[in-house]
N, C-alpha and C positions, 0 to 999 in steps of 0.2 A: 589340708595343708596345701598352701600356694608356694609354687616353685616358679621363679622368674629366671630368665636368661638376660644377662646384662653386661654393660662394659663401664669401666671407670678409666678410659683412655683406650688403648690399643688392645689390652686384655679381654677376652671374653670369658664370663664367668655365670656361674648359677648360684642361686641363693633361695633359702626359705624366706618368705615374706611374713613379717610379725609386726605387731603394733598398729595395725590399721585402725583408722578413726571409726569407720563405718563400713558394713559389707554392702551398703546400698551403693550401686554403681553411679548413681545419679544424684548423689548427695551434694550438697553445695561446698561443704568444707574439703580442702585437700588434706590428704593423710600425711602424718608425721611418722609413718613406719620406717622399718629399718630391714636390710637383708642380712640374714645369717649365711655367710659364704660357704659353699660346698666344695668338696673335692671331686673333681671329674663330672661327667655328664649323667644326672640321674635317670636318664632313659636306659642307660646300661649298666649302671652302678647302684649300690644302695647308698642314699644320701649319707654322707658324712660331713660334719661341719669342720671347718679349717681352724675355728675359734675366731675369725675375723668377723666384724659387724660393719656394714657400710649403711649410711643414712639413706632412705630411699631418694630423697631428693638430690643426692649426689650421684646417684647411677642413672646411666642412660638405659632405658628398657629396649630390649630388641624382641622380634617375634620370638615367642617362648619355644618354638621348634622350627626348624627348617627341615621338611619332609625328605626323607631318603630318596622317595620315587615320586609321590603323587599327592595331590588334594583331590579327594572325591565329593562332587557336590550332590545334592539332591534336591530337585526342584518339585513343586507341587505337593509340600508335605504339610501344609497348612490349608484347611478347606478353601477358605476366602481366596487365598492366594492362588490355589489350583484353579478355582474357576476363573480367576482374573487373567492368569496366564495362558490357561489351556482350555478354558471352556467347559471344564469337567473336572471331576476327582478321578486321577488316573488309578487304573486297576493296580499297577505295580508301580514302584518308585521310578521317575525318571532321573537318570544318572549322567553326569557330565564329569570332566576332569579339569583340573588346573595344574600346570607345572609347577615344580618349586621356585622357578623364576618369578611367578606371581606373587609370592609371599614377601610381605614387608611387616614391619613392627610399628610400634607406637611412635608418632610424630615423624614418620618418614612420608614424604610427600606422595600422594595419589596422582599419578601422570595421566590426564585424559589423552587417550589416543586421537591423533589428527583425524582419522578416518570415522569419528563418531561425534554426533552432536546431542546424543541422548543418553548419557552414562548416569547410572542409578546407583546408590547405596543399597545395600540389602542386609540388616543387622541379623546374626543368627548364632546358635550354638554350635561349636565345633568339638568334635571328639578327637582325642589324641591316642593313637594306637600303640601298644607297649610290646607286642609279641608278633612274630610271624603267624599270620592268621588265613585259614583257607576253609570254605565250606563249614563255617560255624553255624550251630543252631542258636536259636535266640536266647536259650538258657546258657550256652557256653560263651556268648559274646562277652559277657561282663568281664571275664577274666583276660580278655584282650585289650581293654580299655585302660590306659595310663591315667587319663583325666579328662579335664575339659577346659576349654578356653573361649574367648569371644572371637567372632569372625565377622568381617564386612566383605561380603560376596558382591564386590563391585562388577556391574554389568553393564555392558553397551547394549540397551534395549532395542535401538533401531537395528543394530546388527542381528540382535537375536531374532526380531522379527522377519528380516529380509533376508539372511544367509541360510543356505541349505543345512549347516551344521551351526553349533553354538561355539565353535573353536574362537573365533575373533571376539565374540561377545563375552566370553567367560575368561579367557586364558592369557590376556595381555599382561605384560609386566606391571606391577603394582596393583593388580586387580584382588589380591587376597590379603588384606590387613589382618593380623592376627595379634592378639594380646589381651590383658597387659601380662599375664602369667597363666600358668596351669594350676587348675584346683584338681589336686591328685586324688585318684579314687583309693579308698581303703580296701583292703582284701575282703571280697564278698559284698562291696557295696560301694558307695560314693562318700562315706563320711557324713559331713553335715550339709552337703549340697545335694539336691535332688534334682537331677537333669529332667524330670518330668513335670516340675512345679517351680519355674523360675519365669521371672519378668525378663522380656526381652525389648530393649529400649534404642532408639536412635535420635541425636539432635543434630541440627545443622545451624551452626553460627549461634549454639546455645538455644534454639527453639526447638521444643519437642516436634518430631515429625513422625515418629513411627514407634508404637507400641504395641506389644503382644506378650502372649505367655507359651511357655513350652507346653503346658497342659493342653493346648490346641494342636498339637502336632498329630497328624494322621497316624504316623508309625513312630514308636518309640526309639530310643538308642539302640536297645539290644536287637529289635527287628531290623533297623536300618544297616547295622554292622553285620549281621548275619547275611542279609541280602547282598551286600556289596561284596563280601568274602565269597559269596558263591559266584561272583563274575570274574575277580581277579584276587591274587594273593595280595593281602595288606602286609606291608613290613613295618618295623618299628619306627616309630616318628611319622608315619603317614597320618593325614588328617581326614576326618569325614564331616561334612557340613550337613547339618541337619535340616536346612530350610530356612525360610524367612516367613514371617507374618506378612499380612497384606500391608497396604498403604506405605510402601517404600517410596523414595523420591529422587528426583533428578538432582544432580550436583554439578557446580559450576567453578571454573578457576577463580581462586580468591576466597573461597569458602573453607570452614574447618568441619569435618564430620566427626561425631563422637558416637560411638556404639558401646553398649554394656549390658551386662546380665547379672541380675540379681544374685548375689551369693558368690560372684566370681570377681567382678570388677568392671572398670571402665577404661576406654583409652580413645585418642583421636588422631586424626591425620587432617593435615592440610592438603588442599586441592590446587593443582597447577595444570597449566597446559604450556607444552614447550614445542 
């Protein structure tokens, strides 16, 4: 089940996505799907339909969640990427934070910061947390997961190389596009979506630039959620970024970046400099 956060004017609403043309996030055709409007916020209430249906083309999709407290990123979770970024495969996950002010949704501009000339896109799978979670075991981590969405961990690579910390590189406004919706996990599993076997792709101005698969993650979702919950408490709506494959690339003002994950969907953002 896919749940979107959207607006049709000034009102923010949630809806179940139905009638998609394809599960392939990089298919050439546009979906003619629709949204079954829900009462309340499905993060805190059982989804209940209002009876209203909105064509997907008439809705403005927003980031599927605004984290209550944080986005937790993991670096070096793909072997090739780990060697590229760190010169080795880390013995433990390398963790960083993005504030909720970094989060944007589909079509919202990525604003390149004035203090960086080397900003890159990084497509990856994101995990949405459903419950308060702390010190979870890997076997208990699945119960804390609401579902999955697509993330673009936009990063200033020059600042990542040169600064003592990754705060500027990772945490600036608009550096965490999320979308287009949440693929909600079913109790005891993830329904038809397998977070350990999905293609991860990115395009810049329509050209394929990055392609990988979650099967190549060094640590799976359960292990990552367990590890992160041992560092700090996770709250409902928090997001865990599971890493990016190798071969991410630089983005420039005037371009449009699209990221997608097989079985979830795709979305894009224009790139600007102000």
